[in-house]
C-alpha positions in Angstrom: 125.0 74.2 160.1 126.4 76.1 156.9 128.1 74.7 153.8 131.9 74.6 153.7 133.1 77.2 151.3 136.6 76.7 149.5 139.0 79.3 147.7 139.5 79.0 144.1 143.0 78.0 145.1 142.0 75.1 147.3 139.8 73.8 144.5 142.6 74.0 141.9 144.9 72.4 144.3 142.5 69.6 144.8 141.9 69.3 141.1 145.5 69.1 140.6 146.1 66.3 143.1 143.1 64.5 142.2 144.3 64.2 138.5 147.7 62.7 139.9 146.1 60.1 142.7 142.4 59.9 142.1 139.6 61.7 143.8 139.3 59.4 146.9 143.0 59.5 147.8 142.9 63.3 147.3 140.0 63.7 149.6 141.8 61.7 152.3 145.1 63.5 151.7 143.7 67.2 151.9 140.7 66.4 154.1 138.4 68.2 151.9 135.8 68.3 150.2 133.7 66.0 152.4 132.0 64.2 149.5 132.9 62.7 146.1 129.8 64.4 144.6 131.5 68.0 145.5 134.7 67.1 144.1 132.9 65.6 141.0 130.9 68.9 140.6 134.3 70.9 140.7 135.6 69.0 137.8 132.5 69.5 135.8 132.2 73.2 136.7 135.7 73.7 135.1 135.1 71.3 132.2 137.9 69.0 133.4 137.8 65.2 132.9 137.5 63.3 136.1 140.4 60.9 136.7 139.5 57.3 136.3 141.2 54.1 137.1 142.5 53.7 133.5 144.0 57.2 133.3 145.6 56.7 136.4 146.9 53.3 135.7 148.2 54.7 132.4 150.0 57.5 134.3 151.7 55.0 136.6 152.9 52.9 133.7 154.2 56.0 131.8 156.0 56.9 134.9 157.2 53.4 135.7 155.5 53.6 138.8 154.0 50.5 140.4 151.5 50.5 143.0 152.4 49.2 146.6 149.9 47.2 148.7 149.0 50.5 150.5 147.9 52.2 147.3 146.0 49.0 146.2 144.2 49.0 149.5 143.3 52.8 149.0 142.2 52.1 145.5 140.0 49.2 146.7 138.5 51.3 149.6 137.9 54.2 147.1 135.9 51.7 144.9 133.8 50.6 148.0 133.3 54.3 149.0 132.3 55.0 145.4 129.7 52.1 145.4 128.1 53.1 148.6 127.8 56.9 147.5 126.1 55.5 144.1 123.9 53.5 146.3 122.8 56.2 148.4 122.5 58.8 145.6 120.5 57.2 142.9 117.8 54.6 142.3 119.3 51.8 140.3 117.9 49.3 137.8 118.6 45.6 138.4 121.6 45.6 135.8 123.1 48.6 137.5 122.6 47.0 141.0 124.2 43.9 139.8 127.3 45.7 138.4 127.5 47.7 141.7 127.5 44.4 143.6 130.1 42.9 141.4 132.5 46.0 142.1 131.8 45.9 145.7 132.6 41.9 145.7 135.8 42.5 143.6 137.0 45.3 146.0 136.5 43.2 149.2 138.4 40.3 147.4 141.1 42.5 146.6 141.4 43.9 150.2 141.1 40.4 151.6 143.8 39.1 149.2 146.2 41.9 150.1 145.7 41.6 153.8 146.3 37.6 153.4 142.7 36.8 154.0 142.0 35.1 150.6 138.7 33.5 150.3 139.7 31.1 147.5 141.2 27.8 149.1 143.2 25.7 146.8 144.1 22.4 148.4 145.5 19.1 147.1 145.0 16.0 149.0 147.1 12.6 148.5 145.9 9.5 149.7 148.6 7.6 151.8 148.7 4.0 153.1 146.6 5.2 156.2 143.9 6.8 154.1 143.7 3.5 152.0 143.6 1.2 155.1 140.8 3.5 156.4 138.7 3.1 153.2 139.2 -0.7 153.2 137.9 -0.8 156.9 134.9 1.3 155.9 134.2 -0.7 152.9 134.3 -4.0 155.1 132.0 -2.4 157.7 129.7 -1.4 155.0 129.7 -5.1 153.6 129.0 -6.6 157.1 126.0 -4.1 157.8 124.7 -5.2 154.3 125.1 -8.8 155.1 123.3 -8.4 158.6 120.4 -6.4 157.2 120.0 -9.0 154.4 120.0 -11.9 157.0 117.6 -9.8 159.1 115.3 -9.3 156.2 115.4 -13.1 155.2 114.4 -14.3 158.8 111.3 -11.9 158.9 
C-alpha cells in the first residue's frame, strides 16, 4: 500500500481552509489528509503557524461570527481526535497524561451538554407536610424500637 501524494495546489488549499476553520474540520471537509500529523507537517514545511483555538476564536469574534452547536460539537470532537493521536504517537509523563485526560473529560462534558446529556444534576427538594409526617412516623418508630431494646436488655 503506497502513500497518498498531494499536489501543491491541494496542500495550499488545505492550509487556507484549515487557517479559517481549524485542521480537524478541514480534514473532514476536504477528506484529506488522513492524519493530523500530515497536516501539521504541511504547515511546518511551509513555516506557517498552526491554527489554534485562540486564533480561530479571535477570527470568529472579529467577524462577529458565533459558533452554532454543530461547530461546537465538531470542535469538541477535534479535541478528542487530537488527544487520541497524541496518546498514540508519544510517551507522556504523568503531568502531560493528566492534562490530556482533563482535555478529554472537558470535551466529553461539552458534547454531553450540547446533546442535552449533562452529567451535572442540580436539584432542589422542598419538604412538604407529607415529608414532615413521614419523618415524624420514622422518629416515633425509632423511639419505640429503642424502648423495646432497653426493655429486652433490662430483662436479661
